[in-house]
N, C-alpha and C positions, 0 to 999 in steps of 0.2 A: 665549693668547687664541684663541678659536675664530674661524675665518674665516667671513665671511658667505657665502662661495662654496663651503664645504667639502662641501655636499650636492648640488652641481651634478653631474648625470650627463651625461657627454659623451665623445666620442672626437674625436681630432684626427688628421688625415691630413696628413703633411708631404711636399712635393714638391721634390726637389732641383734644382739648376741643371745647366747643360751641363758635361760633363766631371767631374762630381762623383758623389755617391752619398748614401745614407741617412746616412752618417757625418757629413755636413755639419751635421746637426741634433743632434749629441750634446748640446750645451749646452741647446738648446731642449727636447729630449726630457726631460732631467732636470728642468727647471723645470716643464714641464707635468705630468709624472708626479707630482712632489711636490705639486701642487695637486689631484691626484686624477683627472686625465684618463687615458683609455685611449689610448695613443699608437701610431700606425701610421706607420712610416717604412721604405720599401723602395727598392731600387735600380730605376731604370728600365732595362728590358732591351731590347737590340736585337731587331729583327725576325728571324724564322727565316731569312730570306734573307741576313742579315748586316748589320753596322753600316753599310756603305756604302749599303745599300738602305733603311735605316730612315728613316721619315718622321714628321712631327709627329703624325699621327693614330695611329701605333703607340703613341707615348707617351701621348697623350690617352686612348686606350682603356684603358691600364693604370691611369691615375689614376681613371677611372670605375669600374673593377673594385675598386680599393682602397676607394672610397667605398661601394660596395655590400657589400663583405665586412664582416660583423659588424653591419650596420645592422639596426635593428629595436627589440626591447624588451630592457630590462635584467633583472637577476635578480628584481626585485620587480614586474615588469610595467610599469615606467615607460618612457616614451619616451626613446630614446637619440638625442641630437642630435649631428650630425657637423659639425665645423669643418674647413675646408680652408685650409692654409697653404702658400704657395709662394714660392720665392726665384728671382730672375733668370728663366731659362727656365722654371723651375717655377712662377713667378708667372704667366707667360703661359699655361701649361698649366692652372693652377688657374682662371684667369679664363675660359678658353675652355670649360672643363668645367662651370663653376658653373651655367649655365642648365639643363643636363640632370641634374646630380647634386644640385642644390638643397641646398647646405650651409646649416646654420643661421647660419653666419657665415663670412667670408672674410678672410684676412690675406695681403697681398702685400708682399714685401720686395724693394725695388729690382727690380720686375718688368720684363722686356723688354716694351716697349710694342707693341701691335698697330698695324697700318697706320692712318694717320689721326691718330695722336698725335704731336705735335711738341714739342720738337725731336727729331730722330732722330740716332743715331750714324752715322758714315760707313759706308756699305755695304762689305762685304768679299767677295772672291771665294774662298769657302770651298772647299777640296778635298773630295772625297767622304768622306775620313776625316781629321778634324782630330787631329793627333798630340799632344794635351795630356798623355796618359799615357806613351806610348812615347818621346816626345822631351822629356819634362819636365826641368826643371833646378831646383835649389834656389834659385838666384839669381832666377829668374822668379817662383817661389813667394813669396819674400820681397818682391818688388816688388808682387805682388798682395795681400799681407797685411802692410802696413807697420805696423799697430798691433796685430798678434798677437804672442804670445810665441813663443819658439823651439820649444817643445814642440808648439804648434798648427801651426807652419810645417812642422816635420819630419813630423808626422802627415799633413798635407794633401799634402805632396810625395810621400809614399809611396802615396797613394791616388787621385791624379788619374787619370782614364782617358781614352782616346781618345773622340771624339764624332763623331756623324754630321754631315757637312757639309750633307747634304740637310735635316736637321732645322733647322739654323741658317739655311739659305737660305729655307726655308719660314717660319720664325719672323719673318724680316724683313718678309714680305709678308702675314702672317696677319691676319685680320679677326675681330672679335667683333661679331656682328650686333646683339645686344640688350644693354641695360644690366642689370647684376645687380640682383636684388631683395632680397637678404639684406644685413644689416649688413656693411659692408666697411671695413677699415682698411688704409691704404697707408703703409709706411715708405719714406723716401728718404734716402740718404746725401748730405749736402751736398757732399762731394768725390768723388762717384761719377764715375769717368771712363768707365764703360761704359754707364750709363743716366743721362741728364741728369735731375737732380732736378726740373727744370721739366716734363719729360715725365711723371714720376710724379705730379706735382701735377695736370697736365692730365688724366691718367687718372682720378685720384681725383675731380676735378670732374665728369667725364663720367658717372661711375657714382654720384655722390652719396655718395662715401666720405669717411671721416675721413682727413685727411692729417697725418702727423707727420714733420717734417724732423729728421734726426739730425745735429746740428752736428759738423763735423769728420770725419764718417764717410765711408769709401769703400764700394766695391761689396760687399766681403766682411765689412766691419766688424760688421754686425749678427749674423753667424753665428760669426765667429772672433775678433773684436777684443775689446778690454778692455770695451767696452760690451755685449757679447753677452748676458750674464746679465741685465742691467738691461732691455735691449730685449725679451728673451724674457719676463721677468716682467711687463712692461707689456702685452705682447700677451696673455699668459695672463689677466691681470686684465680686460683689455678683453673677451676672449672670454667669460669667466665672467659678466661683467656683462650682456653682450648675450644670452647664453643665458637668464639669469634674466629679463630683460625680455620675451623671447619667451614664456616660460612663464606670465607674469602675465596 
């Protein structure tokens, strides 16, 4: 059966969370690529002065560069629309960049909430470098990924990286001045211990976004858990539908 979205021309830019990398999006990349999207997923890089000196704006600038790269017209002269997808810290980055990068649609997965969104997680005194990679343990990975299979847990365990404490400190107090104007979808894990689902709902309401609660899901479930493929497929379908509605 031919999909009603198979002729949609678009590209999707994925933004990973703190301590992670482009590898977080492996399942989502396969799902979107199978639907015909041009997929861009890259690692956020520390600033030239080092990870300890890296700040939120260093990462935001990279996301803007990814959105600009390859934007324009397709092979047949048709307009190529870009969708921006971010998870956790990547969700906050995607939201902060959206006003300048002007994506055709925005998908946020358990996004870190900007200042002013309640309830908020308890603030932490992050060191300059958070040793999520160099001091990682398989036991902590299993606790963070309770509904993932062992293969996913081992892969994640081997790929966590250290993160900038400065980025995390700034993220806790970041602000988003304006509401986004593009179609926006927010996923929230019902059992997310890092970002309260009520905060994700409040964020969605503030920006006039569609909100979807993922029952029984934790912070990483939409990317690594047993529901990951289904959530990715629903996001891809939603994006394609909204791209189509924009073109009409």
